[in-house]
N, C-alpha and C positions, 0 to 999 in steps of 0.2 A: 729479609735478605736484600742486600744492596744490589744495584745494577751491575757493579763489577763482579760480585759473587755470582750473580745469575749468568752473566756473560761467560765467566770462567767455567761455570758448570756446563753450559751449552758447549763450549769448546772442548771440555774434557770428554763429554759424551760423544761428540763428533770424532775426536781423536781416537778414543778407546773403541768405539764401534767400528772405526775404520781398521784398526789393528786386531779387532776381535776379542777385546778384553773388558767388556762392560762390568764384570764382577770386580775388577780392580777399582773402578770408580765407586761401586757400592761399598767396598771396604774402606776407601778413603772417606766417604761420606759418613759411614757408621762410626769411624774413630775420630771424626772431626778435623781431619787434616786435608780435606779436599781442596780448599782454596790454596793452601801452601803447595800441595802436590801439583795442582793444575798450573800454578805460576811457574813451577820448575819445568814442567813439560813445555809450556809455551816459550819460556826463556830458551830452553834447549832447541826448540824448533826455530826460533828466531835466529839463534846463532848458527844453525845449519842452513840458513838462508831461505826458510819457508816463509812466504808472504802471508800476512794476516788476510783472511778472506772475510769480507763483510758486504752487506748489501750495497749494490752500486759500484763495487770496486773491480769489476771485470776489465779485462784488457781492452784496449783500443776505444775506451769510452762507451762501450755498449752498456746500456742500463740493464742490469740483471741481478739475480739473487743466487747466492751459493746455497746449496741444499745438501743435507746428508741423506744418502740412499743406502739401503741394505741390498747389496748385489749378491745374487746366488746363481750358481750354474744349474741348469735345468736337471741334469742328471743327479746332482746332489739333492735337489728338491724332490725329485721323484723317489729317491731312496728314503728320504725323510718321511714323505707322505706314506709310503709303504710301511715303514717301521711304526709310525704312529697310528695308522688307521687299519692296517692289515690288508689294504687294497692298493692295487697299482693304479697310477694315473699317468699315462704316457702323454706328457705335455705337448710335444710337437704334433701328435696325432689328434688329441682331443681338443686342442686349442687352435689347430690348423696353422702351425707356425712354419715358416721357411727356415732354412739353414742361415746361420750368421745374422740372426735377428735378436731382438730383445723385447720383452713385454713388461710394461710398467704397471704397477698396482699401487697407486698413491692412497694414503690415508688408511692403511690397514690398522684397525684399532680394537678389534674383537667385539665391537658393538654394532654389528650389521643388522640385527633384528629390527625390523621396521624401516630401515634405511635402504636395504637392498631387497627388491621384490623377489620373493621365492627363496630367500636365503635359508630360512629354517628348514623348509622342505628339501631343498637341494643338499644341504649339509647332512641332514638326517638320512636321506636316501643314499648318499655316497658312503657314509659311515656304516650303513647296514649292508648295502649291496655292492658298493664300488662303482655304481652306475652314474653317468652324468657326462655331459660335454659342455664346454665353455663355462666351467664352474671353478676355475682356478682361484678367482677372487674369493668365492665362497669358501673354498678349502683353506685359503690363507686366513680369512676372517675366523673360520671355525677353530683352526689351530691356535690363533691368537686368543680367542675367547676362552680357550682351555689352558692358556698359559704355556703353550708349547713353543711358541715363537713370540718375539717381542713386537710391539706395535711399531709402525713406521711405514716408510715408502719403500716398496720392493721393486727391484729390477731383476727380472729373470733372464739370464743370458742363454741363448739357444744357439748352439754350434756343435755339429757332429762331424 
């Protein structure tokens, strides 16, 4: 795969995850039209006046990097956890979060075993009993390892 194709694929993933349609990207890749489709998406964005984001291209000369983040409302995540595990996990209470804040969980990849101390025990205990505090990272890792959420960097928005 050429650098152009790789860059287009990264852009497509960013664009589609932002609008919530990663299955469209998978379809494009499966039928071999991904590069053409991504070019069309980028061209359309260009014509709409969207600037290309790339490393070091931030406003005012600030050296920075643009990053894709999976943003989720805490209430939606609580409902999802309940539906997938059968247990409630009240994020503001168990994570001690204030109103109008956000919690960042970078590098969720479903491979936490051996990387996060106590992960296996915390995840198993939560799945069995629903008990645990300060284990939202473990829950996200566990859900990812079971293929219930996609890998990525998560930002949990907390506002009530």
